[in-house]
A tleap script that builds the chain and sets N, CA, C and O, in Angstrom:
source leaprc.protein.ff14SB
mol = sequence {
  NASP THR LEU THR VAL ASN GLY ASP THR ALA
  VAL ILE THR PHE GLU HIE SER GLU GLN GLY
  PHE GLU VAL LYS GLY GLU ASN GLY ILE THR
  GLY PHE GLU ILE ALA GLY ALA ASP LYS GLU
  PHE LYS PRO ALA VAL ALA VAL ILE ASN GLU
  ASP LYS THR ILE SER VAL LYS SER ASP GLU
  VAL LYS LYS PRO GLU TYR VAL ARG TYR LEU
  TRP THR ASN TYR GLY ASP VAL THR LEU TYR
  GLY SER ASN GLY ILE PRO VAL ALA PRO PHE
  ARG THR SER MET ASN ASP GLU CLYS
}
set mol.1.N position { -71.843 88.908 -13.561 }
set mol.1.CA position { -70.539 89.503 -13.364 }
set mol.1.C position { -70.459 90.802 -14.162 }
set mol.1.O position { -71.075 90.937 -15.219 }
set mol.2.N position { -69.695 91.746 -13.642 }
set mol.2.CA position { -69.608 93.061 -14.259 }
set mol.2.C position { -68.153 93.452 -14.452 }
set mol.2.O position { -67.322 93.229 -13.571 }
set mol.3.N position { -67.846 94.032 -15.600 }
set mol.3.CA position { -66.513 94.539 -15.885 }
set mol.3.C position { -66.570 96.054 -15.958 }
set mol.3.O position { -67.374 96.619 -16.701 }
set mol.4.N position { -65.719 96.707 -15.189 }
set mol.4.CA position { -65.552 98.154 -15.285 }
set mol.4.C position { -64.070 98.425 -15.522 }
set mol.4.O position { -63.222 97.583 -15.229 }
set mol.5.N position { -63.768 99.594 -16.048 }
set mol.5.CA position { -62.382 99.948 -16.322 }
set mol.5.C position { -62.051 101.231 -15.588 }
set mol.5.O position { -62.798 102.209 -15.632 }
set mol.6.N position { -60.910 101.204 -14.911 }
set mol.6.CA position { -60.405 102.370 -14.205 }
set mol.6.C position { -59.003 102.638 -14.748 }
set mol.6.O position { -58.028 102.053 -14.277 }
set mol.7.N position { -58.905 103.522 -15.738 }
set mol.7.CA position { -57.623 103.791 -16.376 }
set mol.7.C position { -57.146 102.589 -17.166 }
set mol.7.O position { -57.802 102.168 -18.119 }
set mol.8.N position { -55.992 102.029 -16.771 }
set mol.8.CA position { -55.439 100.868 -17.471 }
set mol.8.C position { -55.744 99.554 -16.758 }
set mol.8.O position { -55.143 98.523 -17.060 }
set mol.9.N position { -56.682 99.596 -15.810 }
set mol.9.CA position { -57.013 98.423 -15.004 }
set mol.9.C position { -58.466 98.019 -15.201 }
set mol.9.O position { -59.371 98.847 -15.102 }
set mol.10.N position { -58.678 96.744 -15.479 }
set mol.10.CA position { -60.030 96.187 -15.562 }
set mol.10.C position { -60.396 95.654 -14.182 }
set mol.10.O position { -59.582 94.999 -13.530 }
set mol.11.N position { -61.611 95.931 -13.741 }
set mol.11.CA position { -62.075 95.477 -12.430 }
set mol.11.C position { -63.311 94.612 -12.635 }
set mol.11.O position { -64.296 95.048 -13.232 }
set mol.12.N position { -63.248 93.385 -12.136 }
set mol.12.CA position { -64.353 92.443 -12.283 }
set mol.12.C position { -65.067 92.313 -10.950 }
set mol.12.O position { -64.450 92.038 -9.921 }
set mol.13.N position { -66.378 92.516 -10.985 }
set mol.13.CA position { -67.230 92.298 -9.820 }
set mol.13.C position { -68.027 91.031 -10.083 }
set mol.13.O position { -68.772 90.950 -11.059 }
set mol.14.N position { -67.870 90.051 -9.216 }
set mol.14.CA position { -68.561 88.775 -9.382 }
set mol.14.C position { -69.878 88.798 -8.628 }
set mol.14.O position { -69.979 89.361 -7.538 }
set mol.15.N position { -70.876 88.182 -9.222 }
set mol.15.CA position { -72.221 88.169 -8.659 }
set mol.15.C position { -72.296 87.470 -7.303 }
set mol.15.O position { -73.011 87.929 -6.413 }
set mol.16.N position { -71.575 86.378 -7.138 }
set mol.16.CA position { -71.671 85.581 -5.910 }
set mol.16.C position { -70.322 85.486 -5.213 }
set mol.16.O position { -69.827 84.387 -4.962 }
set mol.17.N position { -69.730 86.623 -4.901 }
set mol.17.CA position { -68.402 86.602 -4.283 }
set mol.17.C position { -68.403 87.203 -2.882 }
set mol.17.O position { -67.367 87.662 -2.400 }
set mol.18.N position { -69.545 87.202 -2.240 }
set mol.18.CA position { -69.657 87.838 -0.926 }
set mol.18.C position { -68.640 87.307 0.079 }
set mol.18.O position { -68.154 88.052 0.929 }
set mol.19.N position { -68.320 86.016 -0.020 }
set mol.19.CA position { -67.393 85.401 0.929 }
set mol.19.C position { -65.937 85.509 0.488 }
set mol.19.O position { -65.037 85.121 1.232 }
set mol.20.N position { -65.698 86.026 -0.702 }
set mol.20.CA position { -64.335 86.235 -1.160 }
set mol.20.C position { -63.757 85.071 -1.938 }
set mol.20.O position { -64.474 84.178 -2.389 }
set mol.21.N position { -62.448 85.104 -2.083 }
set mol.21.CA position { -61.718 84.144 -2.904 }
set mol.21.C position { -60.538 83.581 -2.130 }
set mol.21.O position { -60.109 84.138 -1.120 }
set mol.22.N position { -60.022 82.463 -2.630 }
set mol.22.CA position { -58.787 81.874 -2.130 }
set mol.22.C position { -57.854 81.689 -3.317 }
set mol.22.O position { -58.292 81.385 -4.426 }
set mol.23.N position { -56.580 81.874 -3.073 }
set mol.23.CA position { -55.570 81.646 -4.099 }
set mol.23.C position { -54.731 80.459 -3.657 }
set mol.23.O position { -54.236 80.421 -2.531 }
set mol.24.N position { -54.575 79.492 -4.550 }
set mol.24.CA position { -53.769 78.307 -4.250 }
set mol.24.C position { -52.647 78.217 -5.267 }
set mol.24.O position { -52.854 78.429 -6.462 }
set mol.25.N position { -51.481 77.905 -4.791 }
set mol.25.CA position { -50.317 77.812 -5.667 }
set mol.25.C position { -49.259 78.802 -5.234 }
set mol.25.O position { -49.536 79.774 -4.531 }
set mol.26.N position { -48.062 78.538 -5.664 }
set mol.26.CA position { -46.914 79.347 -5.245 }
set mol.26.C position { -46.762 80.645 -6.030 }
set mol.26.O position { -46.044 81.545 -5.595 }
set mol.27.N position { -47.422 80.757 -7.176 }
set mol.27.CA position { -47.216 81.911 -8.053 }
set mol.27.C position { -48.359 82.910 -8.032 }
set mol.27.O position { -48.447 83.752 -8.925 }
set mol.28.N position { -49.234 82.843 -7.044 }
set mol.28.CA position { -50.367 83.756 -6.995 }
set mol.28.C position { -51.406 83.402 -8.044 }
set mol.28.O position { -51.464 82.268 -8.519 }
set mol.29.N position { -52.221 84.377 -8.399 }
set mol.29.CA position { -53.269 84.154 -9.398 }
set mol.29.C position { -52.633 84.145 -10.782 }
set mol.29.O position { -51.928 85.081 -11.157 }
set mol.30.N position { -52.887 83.092 -11.527 }
set mol.30.CA position { -52.398 83.016 -12.904 }
set mol.30.C position { -53.577 82.716 -13.826 }
set mol.30.O position { -54.645 82.309 -13.368 }
set mol.31.N position { -53.378 82.918 -15.120 }
set mol.31.CA position { -54.397 82.547 -16.095 }
set mol.31.C position { -55.245 83.684 -16.620 }
set mol.31.O position { -56.091 83.461 -17.487 }
set mol.32.N position { -55.048 84.915 -16.119 }
set mol.32.CA position { -55.821 86.049 -16.622 }
set mol.32.C position { -55.127 86.663 -17.828 }
set mol.32.O position { -53.899 86.725 -17.896 }
set mol.33.N position { -55.943 87.116 -18.783 }
set mol.33.CA position { -55.464 87.848 -19.947 }
set mol.33.C position { -56.421 89.009 -20.197 }
set mol.33.O position { -57.616 88.907 -19.921 }
set mol.34.N position { -55.887 90.114 -20.720 }
set mol.34.CA position { -56.749 91.241 -21.089 }
set mol.34.C position { -56.391 91.710 -22.494 }
set mol.34.O position { -55.304 91.443 -23.005 }
set mol.35.N position { -57.343 92.418 -23.102 }
set mol.35.CA position { -57.144 92.959 -24.448 }
set mol.35.C position { -57.851 94.299 -24.552 }
set mol.35.O position { -58.813 94.581 -23.838 }
set mol.36.N position { -57.345 95.111 -25.460 }
set mol.36.CA position { -58.003 96.367 -25.785 }
set mol.36.C position { -58.961 96.160 -26.945 }
set mol.36.O position { -59.401 95.041 -27.208 }
set mol.37.N position { -59.279 97.242 -27.635 }
set mol.37.CA position { -60.221 97.189 -28.752 }
set mol.37.C position { -59.744 96.267 -29.872 }
set mol.37.O position { -60.556 95.754 -30.642 }
set mol.38.N position { -58.423 96.053 -29.967 }
set mol.38.CA position { -57.881 95.184 -31.018 }
set mol.38.C position { -58.091 93.693 -30.740 }
set mol.38.O position { -57.825 92.860 -31.607 }
set mol.39.N position { -58.557 93.357 -29.558 }
set mol.39.CA position { -58.815 91.967 -29.136 }
set mol.39.C position { -57.564 91.092 -29.156 }
set mol.39.O position { -57.659 89.871 -29.284 }
set mol.40.N position { -56.399 91.711 -29.029 }
set mol.40.CA position { -55.135 90.978 -28.920 }
set mol.40.C position { -54.867 90.746 -27.430 }
set mol.40.O position { -54.430 91.654 -26.724 }
set mol.41.N position { -55.132 89.533 -26.962 }
set mol.41.CA position { -55.019 89.238 -25.540 }
set mol.41.C position { -53.564 89.120 -25.106 }
set mol.41.O position { -52.735 88.523 -25.793 }
set mol.42.N position { -53.278 89.706 -23.945 }
set mol.42.CA position { -51.940 89.691 -23.354 }
set mol.42.C position { -52.042 89.146 -21.932 }
set mol.42.O position { -53.046 89.369 -21.254 }
set mol.43.N position { -51.005 88.429 -21.472 }
set mol.43.CA position { -51.014 87.955 -20.084 }
set mol.43.C position { -51.155 89.135 -19.129 }
set mol.43.O position { -50.627 90.220 -19.375 }
set mol.44.N position { -51.870 88.902 -18.043 }
set mol.44.CA position { -52.156 89.990 -17.108 }
set mol.44.C position { -51.921 89.547 -15.668 }
set mol.44.O position { -51.930 88.358 -15.349 }
set mol.45.N position { -51.713 90.527 -14.823 }
set mol.45.CA position { -51.575 90.318 -13.386 }
set mol.45.C position { -52.930 90.586 -12.755 }
set mol.45.O position { -53.583 91.580 -13.071 }
set mol.46.N position { -53.351 89.702 -11.865 }
set mol.46.CA position { -54.645 89.864 -11.190 }
set mol.46.C position { -54.429 89.954 -9.685 }
set mol.46.O position { -53.576 89.269 -9.121 }
set mol.47.N position { -55.221 90.817 -9.047 }
set mol.47.CA position { -55.138 91.034 -7.608 }
set mol.47.C position { -56.547 91.050 -7.039 }
set mol.47.O position { -57.452 91.654 -7.615 }
set mol.48.N position { -56.728 90.384 -5.906 }
set mol.48.CA position { -58.017 90.420 -5.213 }
set mol.48.C position { -58.047 91.672 -4.345 }
set mol.48.O position { -57.147 91.893 -3.535 }
set mol.49.N position { -59.079 92.486 -4.513 }
set mol.49.CA position { -59.228 93.721 -3.750 }
set mol.49.C position { -60.002 93.478 -2.458 }
set mol.49.O position { -60.672 92.457 -2.307 }
set mol.50.N position { -59.902 94.422 -1.535 }
set mol.50.CA position { -60.601 94.308 -0.251 }
set mol.50.C position { -62.108 94.185 -0.417 }
set mol.50.O position { -62.768 93.541 0.399 }
set mol.51.N position { -62.666 94.799 -1.471 }
set mol.51.CA position { -64.119 94.743 -1.687 }
set mol.51.C position { -64.545 93.488 -2.451 }
set mol.51.O position { -65.673 93.404 -2.937 }
set mol.52.N position { -63.636 92.512 -2.555 }
set mol.52.CA position { -63.896 91.208 -3.178 }
set mol.52.C position { -64.092 91.300 -4.692 }
set mol.52.O position { -64.695 90.415 -5.300 }
set mol.53.N position { -63.586 92.362 -5.290 }
set mol.53.CA position { -63.490 92.442 -6.741 }
set mol.53.C position { -62.084 91.977 -7.129 }
set mol.53.O position { -61.224 91.796 -6.267 }
set mol.54.N position { -61.860 91.789 -8.416 }
set mol.54.CA position { -60.530 91.412 -8.889 }
set mol.54.C position { -60.082 92.435 -9.922 }
set mol.54.O position { -60.782 92.692 -10.902 }
set mol.55.N position { -58.905 93.018 -9.692 }
set mol.55.CA position { -58.310 93.964 -10.633 }
set mol.55.C position { -57.338 93.219 -11.528 }
set mol.55.O position { -56.543 92.403 -11.061 }
set mol.56.N position { -57.411 93.511 -12.830 }
set mol.56.CA position { -56.580 92.829 -13.817 }
set mol.56.C position { -55.897 93.887 -14.671 }
set mol.56.O position { -56.530 94.845 -15.115 }
set mol.57.N position { -54.582 93.703 -14.901 }
set mol.57.CA position { -53.837 94.730 -15.613 }
set mol.57.C position { -52.644 94.118 -16.331 }
set mol.57.O position { -52.079 93.117 -15.889 }
set mol.58.N position { -52.272 94.736 -17.445 }
set mol.58.CA position { -51.076 94.346 -18.191 }
set mol.58.C position { -50.398 95.613 -18.698 }
set mol.58.O position { -51.065 96.533 -19.172 }
set mol.59.N position { -49.080 95.659 -18.596 }
set mol.59.CA position { -48.343 96.809 -19.122 }
set mol.59.C position { -48.508 96.947 -20.632 }
set mol.59.O position { -48.267 98.018 -21.189 }
set mol.60.N position { -48.919 95.861 -21.299 }
set mol.60.CA position { -49.061 95.869 -22.753 }
set mol.60.C position { -50.429 96.358 -23.228 }
set mol.60.O position { -50.628 96.555 -24.426 }
set mol.61.N position { -51.372 96.554 -22.309 }
set mol.61.CA position { -52.732 96.979 -22.682 }
set mol.61.C position { -53.073 98.234 -21.882 }
set mol.61.O position { -53.255 98.174 -20.667 }
set mol.62.N position { -53.156 99.354 -22.565 }
set mol.62.CA position { -53.388 100.638 -21.886 }
set mol.62.C position { -54.862 100.943 -21.668 }
set mol.62.O position { -55.214 101.636 -20.713 }
set mol.63.N position { -55.736 100.433 -22.544 }
set mol.63.CA position { -57.177 100.669 -22.422 }
set mol.63.C position { -57.906 99.334 -22.530 }
set mol.63.O position { -58.409 98.995 -23.602 }
set mol.64.N position { -57.972 98.577 -21.447 }
set mol.64.CA position { -58.597 97.249 -21.521 }
set mol.64.C position { -60.093 97.313 -21.798 }
set mol.64.O position { -60.803 98.186 -21.298 }
set mol.65.N position { -60.550 96.361 -22.610 }
set mol.65.CA position { -61.981 96.213 -22.894 }
set mol.65.C position { -62.458 94.782 -22.701 }
set mol.65.O position { -63.657 94.536 -22.571 }
set mol.66.N position { -61.520 93.835 -22.682 }
set mol.66.CA position { -61.867 92.414 -22.586 }
set mol.66.C position { -60.995 91.736 -21.533 }
set mol.66.O position { -59.810 92.044 -21.401 }
set mol.67.N position { -61.588 90.820 -20.794 }
set mol.67.CA position { -60.853 90.016 -19.814 }
set mol.67.C position { -61.274 88.569 -19.987 }
set mol.67.O position { -62.446 88.271 -20.215 }
set mol.68.N position { -60.312 87.683 -19.878 }
set mol.68.CA position { -60.649 86.259 -19.845 }
set mol.68.C position { -59.743 85.561 -18.828 }
set mol.68.O position { -58.648 86.025 -18.508 }
set mol.69.N position { -60.247 84.426 -18.335 }
set mol.69.CA position { -59.539 83.659 -17.316 }
set mol.69.C position { -59.515 82.193 -17.728 }
set mol.69.O position { -60.552 81.611 -18.043 }
set mol.70.N position { -58.323 81.602 -17.724 }
set mol.70.CA position { -58.113 80.191 -18.088 }
set mol.70.C position { -58.727 79.847 -19.439 }
set mol.70.O position { -59.367 78.806 -19.590 }
set mol.71.N position { -58.533 80.714 -20.409 }
set mol.71.CA position { -59.127 80.524 -21.730 }
set mol.71.C position { -58.193 79.698 -22.619 }
set mol.71.O position { -57.979 80.024 -23.787 }
set mol.72.N position { -57.642 78.624 -22.046 }
set mol.72.CA position { -56.783 77.693 -22.768 }
set mol.72.C position { -57.149 76.278 -22.339 }
set mol.72.O position { -57.948 76.087 -21.422 }
set mol.73.N position { -56.572 75.309 -22.991 }
set mol.73.CA position { -56.825 73.917 -22.618 }
set mol.73.C position { -55.850 73.402 -21.569 }
set mol.73.O position { -55.927 72.237 -21.179 }
set mol.74.N position { -54.946 74.237 -21.110 }
set mol.74.CA position { -53.881 73.751 -20.238 }
set mol.74.C position { -53.619 74.649 -19.027 }
set mol.74.O position { -52.555 74.546 -18.417 }
set mol.75.N position { -54.535 75.504 -18.671 }
set mol.75.CA position { -54.315 76.442 -17.581 }
set mol.75.C position { -54.312 75.781 -16.209 }
set mol.75.O position { -55.032 74.812 -15.970 }
set mol.76.N position { -53.492 76.318 -15.317 }
set mol.76.CA position { -53.469 75.863 -13.929 }
set mol.76.C position { -54.489 76.656 -13.130 }
set mol.76.O position { -54.494 77.886 -13.167 }
set mol.77.N position { -55.341 75.961 -12.419 }
set mol.77.CA position { -56.350 76.627 -11.591 }
set mol.77.C position { -55.669 77.136 -10.326 }
set mol.77.O position { -55.082 76.359 -9.573 }
set mol.78.N position { -55.751 78.442 -10.098 }
set mol.78.CA position { -55.176 79.032 -8.888 }
set mol.78.C position { -56.191 79.859 -8.113 }
set mol.78.O position { -55.933 80.234 -6.970 }
set mol.79.N position { -57.339 80.148 -8.714 }
set mol.79.CA position { -58.345 81.000 -8.087 }
set mol.79.C position { -59.567 80.166 -7.715 }
set mol.79.O position { -60.153 79.482 -8.554 }
set mol.80.N position { -59.933 80.238 -6.445 }
set mol.80.CA position { -61.041 79.451 -5.905 }
set mol.80.C position { -61.984 80.364 -5.139 }
set mol.80.O position { -61.568 81.392 -4.605 }
set mol.81.N position { -63.251 79.985 -5.087 }
set mol.81.CA position { -64.178 80.644 -4.190 }
set mol.81.C position { -63.837 80.249 -2.765 }
set mol.81.O position { -63.113 79.277 -2.547 }
set mol.82.N position { -64.347 80.984 -1.799 }
set mol.82.CA position { -64.060 80.659 -0.398 }
set mol.82.C position { -64.618 79.296 -0.009 }
set mol.82.O position { -64.246 78.750 1.030 }
set mol.83.N position { -65.504 78.742 -0.828 }
set mol.83.CA position { -66.062 77.412 -0.586 }
set mol.83.C position { -65.159 76.303 -1.118 }
set mol.83.O position { -65.496 75.124 -1.003 }
set mol.84.N position { -64.009 76.668 -1.701 }
set mol.84.CA position { -63.062 75.687 -2.207 }
set mol.84.C position { -63.309 75.241 -3.629 }
set mol.84.O position { -62.550 74.426 -4.155 }
set mol.85.N position { -64.345 75.749 -4.267 }
set mol.85.CA position { -64.656 75.380 -5.651 }
set mol.85.C position { -63.872 76.299 -6.596 }
set mol.85.O position { -63.880 77.517 -6.418 }
set mol.86.N position { -63.195 75.722 -7.603 }
set mol.86.CA position { -62.427 76.553 -8.534 }
set mol.86.C position { -63.325 77.515 -9.309 }
set mol.86.O position { -64.455 77.181 -9.666 }
set mol.87.N position { -62.807 78.705 -9.559 }
set mol.87.CA position { -63.503 79.649 -10.430 }
set mol.87.C position { -63.394 79.099 -11.852 }
set mol.87.O position { -62.298 78.801 -12.325 }
set mol.88.N position { -64.519 78.968 -12.519 }
set mol.88.CA position { -64.565 78.397 -13.869 }
set mol.88.C position { -63.977 79.373 -14.884 }
set mol.88.O position { -64.022 80.585 -14.676 }
set mol.89.N position { -63.427 78.854 -15.979 }
set mol.89.CA position { -62.969 79.740 -17.050 }
set mol.89.C position { -64.111 80.647 -17.515 }
set mol.89.O position { -65.269 80.232 -17.570 }
set mol.90.N position { -63.763 81.888 -17.847 }
set mol.90.CA position { -64.780 82.831 -18.315 }
set mol.90.C position { -64.128 83.890 -19.176 }
set mol.90.O position { -62.906 84.033 -19.208 }
set mol.91.N position { -64.976 84.628 -19.873 }
set mol.91.CA position { -64.547 85.835 -20.575 }
set mol.91.C position { -65.643 86.871 -20.409 }
set mol.91.O position { -66.819 86.535 -20.269 }
set mol.92.N position { -65.250 88.107 -20.426 }
set mol.92.CA position { -66.202 89.195 -20.283 }
set mol.92.C position { -65.656 90.403 -21.027 }
set mol.92.O position { -64.471 90.456 -21.357 }
set mol.93.N position { -66.524 91.368 -21.288 }
set mol.93.CA position { -66.082 92.566 -21.990 }
set mol.93.C position { -66.923 93.759 -21.569 }
set mol.93.O position { -67.959 93.615 -20.920 }
set mol.94.N position { -66.459 94.928 -21.949 }
set mol.94.CA position { -67.198 96.160 -21.673 }
set mol.94.C position { -68.506 96.182 -22.445 }
set mol.94.O position { -69.408 96.944 -22.099 }
set mol.95.N position { -68.630 95.361 -23.486 }
set mol.95.CA position { -69.812 95.362 -24.339 }
set mol.95.C position { -70.839 94.316 -23.953 }
set mol.95.O position { -71.870 94.201 -24.614 }
set mol.96.N position { -70.587 93.548 -22.898 }
set mol.96.CA position { -71.552 92.536 -22.467 }
set mol.96.C position { -72.856 93.195 -22.059 }
set mol.96.O position { -72.865 94.272 -21.462 }
set mol.97.N position { -73.958 92.535 -22.389 }
set mol.97.CA position { -75.259 93.052 -21.963 }
set mol.97.C position { -75.385 92.923 -20.462 }
set mol.97.O position { -74.911 91.959 -19.860 }
set mol.98.N position { -76.021 93.896 -19.877 }
set mol.98.CA position { -76.227 93.881 -18.421 }
set mol.98.C position { -77.513 93.185 -18.093 }
set mol.98.O position { -77.869 93.067 -16.921 }
savepdb mol mol.pdb
quit
């Protein structure tokens, strides 16, 4: 998986997302958080893009460097692969080795 930043938006490209994603639940995608260099994570809004990447953004983080998903013990799973399998909790950063 790869994290890139476009202004105040973090964009995640998943290695095996050719078939896309499904969102289940009434509130859209939930469970994403982003942080800047201070590593203070804030709740974020996530959107699935046409190219099967996911954009993540928060008004509280102007220069995102870190993204995590369901990084709690009580998160509701709302993001699934097109095969119906839930996307597992993860974290990534601009500093991850490629």
